[in-house]
C-alpha positions in Angstrom: -0.2 -0.3 0.1 2.6 2.5 1.2 4.7 1.7 -1.9 1.5 2.7 -4.6 1.3 5.9 -2.1 4.5 6.5 -2.7 4.5 6.1 -6.5 1.6 8.2 -6.7 3.4 11.1 -5.0 6.7 10.4 -7.5 3.6 11.3 -10.2 2.2 14.0 -8.9 6.1 15.9 -8.0 6.7 15.2 -11.7 3.4 17.0 -13.0 3.9 19.6 -10.8 7.7 19.9 -11.8 6.9 19.5 -15.7 3.8 22.5 -15.4 6.3 24.7 -13.2 9.1 24.4 -16.0 6.6 24.9 -18.7 5.2 27.9 -16.8 8.7 29.4 -16.4 10.0 28.7 -20.1 6.4 30.1 -21.8 5.0 33.1 -19.9 2.0 33.6 -22.4 1.3 31.0 -25.5 2.3 33.3 -28.4 5.0 35.5 -29.3 6.3 37.6 -32.0 4.1 40.7 -33.8 0.6 41.3 -32.8 -2.8 42.5 -34.0 -4.9 43.9 -31.7 -8.1 45.5 -31.2 -8.5 49.2 -30.2 -9.9 49.6 -26.6 -9.0 45.6 -25.8 -6.6 45.1 -22.8 -3.9 42.8 -23.9 -1.4 40.8 -21.8 2.5 40.5 -22.2 5.4 39.3 -20.6 9.1 37.9 -20.1 10.6 34.9 -18.0 11.5 36.4 -14.9 15.0 36.8 -13.3 14.8 38.5 -9.7 17.8 40.3 -9.8 16.8 41.7 -13.3 15.2 45.1 -13.4 12.7 45.5 -16.7 11.6 48.7 -18.5 8.7 48.9 -20.8 7.8 51.5 -23.3 5.4 52.3 -26.2 7.1 53.8 -29.3 4.0 55.2 -31.7 4.6 54.5 -35.2 1.9 55.6 -37.0 0.0 56.8 -34.4 -0.6 53.5 -32.4 -0.4 53.7 -28.7 -1.8 52.7 -25.1 -1.2 53.0 -21.3 0.7 50.2 -19.8 0.1 48.5 -16.3 2.9 46.6 -14.7 1.7 43.2 -13.5 2.6 41.2 -10.3 6.2 41.1 -10.8 8.0 44.3 -13.2 8.2 41.0 -16.0 4.5 41.3 -16.5 2.2 44.1 -18.1 -1.0 44.8 -19.8 -1.8 47.0 -22.3 -4.9 48.7 -22.6 -4.7 50.0 -26.7 -5.9 53.4 -27.1 -5.2 54.7 -30.4 -5.3 53.1 -33.9 -2.2 52.3 -36.0 1.3 50.8 -35.6 3.8 50.8 -32.7 6.5 49.4 -30.9 6.4 47.4 -27.6 9.6 47.9 -26.3 11.4 45.8 -23.4 14.9 46.6 -21.8 15.8 44.0 -19.3 19.2 45.0 -17.4 21.1 42.4 -14.7 22.4 42.7 -12.0 26.2 43.1 -13.4 24.8 46.4 -15.3 24.5 44.7 -19.1 21.0 45.0 -20.6 19.5 43.6 -23.6 16.4 45.2 -25.8 13.7 43.2 -27.2 10.6 44.8 -29.5 7.6 43.5 -31.5 5.3 45.6 -33.8 1.7 46.1 -32.6 -0.9 46.7 -35.1 -4.0 48.3 -33.6 -7.1 48.0 -35.6 -10.3 50.4 -35.2 -13.2 48.8 -32.9 -16.8 50.2 -34.1 -18.4 52.4 -31.4 -21.9 52.2 -32.5 -24.8 54.5 -31.3 -28.1 53.9 -31.9 -30.2 56.5 -33.0 -34.2 56.6 -32.7 -36.8 56.8 -30.6 -36.8 55.9 -26.8 -40.7 55.9 -26.3 -43.0 54.7 -28.7 -47.1 53.4 -29.0 -47.7 49.6 -29.0 -47.7 48.6 -33.0 -45.6 52.1 -33.9 -43.1 51.1 -36.6 -40.0 52.9 -35.9 -36.6 53.4 -37.8 -33.4 53.2 -36.2 -30.0 53.4 -37.4 -26.0 54.1 -36.2 -23.7 55.4 -38.5 -22.2 53.7 -41.4 -18.5 52.6 -42.3 -17.9 51.3 -45.4 -16.8 47.4 -45.4 -18.4 46.8 -41.6 -21.3 44.9 -41.1 -24.4 44.9 -39.0 -26.6 42.6 -37.0 -29.6 43.5 -34.9 -31.1 41.9 -32.0 -34.7 42.5 -30.6 -37.1 42.2 -27.8 -40.6 43.6 -27.5 -40.9 43.9 -31.5 -39.6 42.6 -34.6 -37.5 44.4 -37.4 -39.2 44.2 -40.5 -36.5 45.6 -42.9 -32.5 46.8 -43.1 -31.3 43.2 -40.9 -27.6 43.3 -41.9 -27.2 47.1 -42.8 -26.1 50.3 -40.6 -30.5 51.3 -40.4 -33.3 49.4 -39.7 -37.5 49.9 -39.1 -39.0 48.3 -36.5 -42.8 47.5 -35.3 -42.9 47.6 -31.4 -45.5 44.9 -30.2 -44.8 45.3 -26.9 -46.2 44.5 -24.2 -44.4 47.3 -22.1 -40.7 47.6 -22.8 -38.5 46.8 -25.5 -34.8 47.0 -26.4 -32.5 46.9 -30.1 -29.0 46.0 -30.0 -26.8 46.2 -33.0 -23.2 44.6 -33.0 -20.9 46.5 -35.6 -18.0 44.3 -36.7 -14.8 46.0 -38.8 -12.3 42.5 -39.6 -11.8 41.2 -36.2 -12.8 43.9 -33.8 -16.8 44.1 -33.2 -18.6 46.0 -30.5 -22.4 46.1 -29.3 -24.6 49.1 -28.2 -28.1 48.9 -27.0 -31.0 50.8 -27.0 -33.9 50.7 -24.1 -37.1 51.4 -25.3 -40.5 52.1 -23.6 -44.1 51.0 -25.3 -47.0 52.7 -24.4 -49.9 50.7 -23.9 -52.8 51.9 -26.3 -56.3 53.4 -25.0 -58.3 50.8 -23.5 -61.3 51.5 -25.7 -62.0 52.2 -28.6 -65.6 51.8 -29.0 -68.2 54.8 -29.5 -71.6 54.0 -28.3 -74.7 56.0 -28.9 -78.6 55.8 -28.7 
């Protein structure tokens, strides 16, 4: 019985050691130049040496830029990519002997859509209304709805909607540019029609 326990313990030690070695050898799964979406937050890192210092910077080339946040250890950062274009992400690592190495990758920051839905926010039951977002050539538009039906325009930047109720609904659009997409939602109040439309007489 003890031999079985010892064997299991030995195997678990090998698995843990292997996982630790792999984690040390490769901080994140990919390396090299990268294409990202504007407004995305991306992680970056190199293997950690406790006696080294790490100086990270972003060098804009055609306007790409972002904000660096240092992680739990200085070899790890995250970048919130704020402006589109290309840039160089640079790291200078300096060891305790004063020797340094500079490594760089090129980042391409692609534009992410920022759709804003224009149209009525309060309607009557049965109303047909038009809603749209600004058009960008080459982008795609996918609309979804609750509380009504999309009558025309699905796949374009402008749709007509029939609001059926009962009391509230919402209209959403996902706009996609290449590999980058964003969603916007508009909530709509759907007011009931008068309770009776009957005219009485003698």
